[in-house]
C-alpha positions, 0 to 999 in steps of 0.5 A, a space after each residue: 561528409 559524415 555517413 549517416 546511420 540508417 534508420 531501418 534495420 538490415 532485416 527489414 531492408 532485406 525483406 522489402 528488397 526480397 518483396 520488390 524483387 531486387 534482392 539478387 542485386 543486393 547480394 551480388 552488388 551490395 546496397 550501393 548497386 541498386 538503382 535509385 528507383 528501387 531505393 525510392 520503392 524501398 523507402 515508399 513501402 517502408 513508409 506504407 508499412 509504418 503508417 499501417 502500423 500507426 493506424 493499427 495502434 490507433 484502433 
């Protein structure tokens, strides 16, 4: 199976991980070391940020 290319930039992923409190795991173990729930929360947060950005643009 081909590895999918990420949509989020590394910087954005790192900022969200810091905000959610699991960046220390990323530093120690890489992205593969985070819990599935943390990954899900990271995606939720990125979606919230994107939706807010779209709403701001419509104003």
